[in-house]
C-alpha positions in Angstrom: 0.0 -6.8 21.6 -3.1 -8.1 20.1 -3.2 -8.6 16.0 -5.9 -7.2 14.4 -5.1 -7.7 10.8 -7.5 -10.3 9.0 -4.9 -11.0 6.4 -1.0 -11.1 6.6 0.8 -8.1 5.3 3.7 -9.2 2.8 6.8 -6.9 3.1 7.3 -5.3 -0.3 9.6 -2.2 0.4 9.1 -0.9 -3.2 9.6 2.5 -4.6 6.5 3.8 -5.8 4.6 6.9 -7.5 1.9 7.9 -6.0 -0.8 10.3 -7.8 -3.3 12.1 -5.3 -6.1 13.7 -7.2 -7.0 15.8 -4.2 -3.7 17.7 -4.8 -3.2 17.0 -8.6 0.3 16.0 -8.3 2.5 12.4 -7.7 4.4 12.1 -5.1 7.5 9.5 -4.6 7.1 6.9 -1.7 7.8 3.6 -0.6 5.3 0.4 -0.3 6.2 -0.8 2.9 3.9 -3.8 3.2 0.6 -4.7 1.6 -2.1 -7.0 1.5 -5.5 -7.1 -0.8 -7.5 -4.8 2.2 -4.7 -2.3 2.8 -1.1 -1.2 3.0 1.6 0.7 4.8 3.2 3.9 2.6 6.0 6.0 3.7 7.1 9.3 2.1 9.5 11.9 3.1 7.1 14.6 3.5 4.0 14.8 4.8 0.8 14.2 2.6 -2.5 12.8 3.9 -4.3 15.4 6.1 -7.7 14.0 5.5 -9.1 10.3 6.8 -10.4 9.2 3.4 -8.3 9.5 0.2 -8.3 8.4 -3.6 -4.8 7.2 -4.7 -3.2 5.8 -7.7 -0.3 3.9 -7.2 2.4 1.9 -9.5 3.4 -1.7 -8.4 5.7 -3.6 -10.4 7.6 -2.7 -13.4 4.6 -2.3 -16.1 3.6 1.4 -14.6 -0.1 0.4 -14.6 -1.6 2.8 -12.1 -4.1 0.8 -9.5 -6.7 3.1 -8.2 -8.0 2.6 -4.8 -10.1 4.6 -2.1 -8.8 4.0 1.1 -9.3 5.1 5.0 -6.1 6.5 7.0 -6.7 5.0 9.9 -3.0 6.1 11.5 -0.1 7.8 10.6 3.2 8.6 12.3 6.6 9.9 11.7 9.7 8.1 12.1 12.9 10.1 11.7 12.4 11.9 8.3 9.6 9.6 7.1 5.9 10.0 7.3 4.2 6.3 7.5 0.9 6.1 6.8 -1.4 2.9 7.2 -4.5 2.8 4.5 -7.3 0.4 4.9 -9.2 -0.1 1.3 -12.5 0.9 1.1 -12.9 0.6 -2.8 -10.9 -1.3 -5.3 -11.9 -2.6 -8.8 -11.5 -6.3 -9.1 -8.8 -5.9 -12.0 -6.6 -4.4 -9.5 -7.1 -6.8 -6.9 -5.9 -9.4 -9.3 -2.6 -7.3 -10.3 -1.8 -6.9 -6.7 -2.4 -10.6 -6.1 -0.4 -11.6 -9.2 2.5 -9.3 -7.9 2.5 -10.7 -4.2 2.6 -14.4 -5.8 5.4 -13.4 -7.9 7.4 -11.3 -5.5 6.8 -12.6 -2.0 6.5 -16.4 -2.5 9.0 -17.0 0.3 7.1 -15.2 2.6 3.8 -16.9 1.8 5.4 -20.6 2.2 6.7 -19.3 5.5 3.6 -17.9 6.9 1.2 -20.5 5.6 3.1 -23.7 4.8 5.6 -23.3 8.1 
């Protein structure tokens, strides 16, 4: 299979709250993996029916919401989970910094194994 990702994804497996302005509600899910251009989210119910979304999600323990606009290029269902691939289309620089800091602090072993192996 051809790898089309421009950046490696870091395994996160972190529970998160996602605020969706479209429905004016929070949903609990899991950030499966991510990088600065996208992420994979899973939920126990179907959430996205459109291809473009605005979401806010938490990362880390500080509960600061990170706002992104994203395309949903794919979705699939595995057992009782709905899994979505998100490709970020717009994100503020301070949120990129938050994601970068989280990845650096929590995924160092992965960084080391992918780039310095």
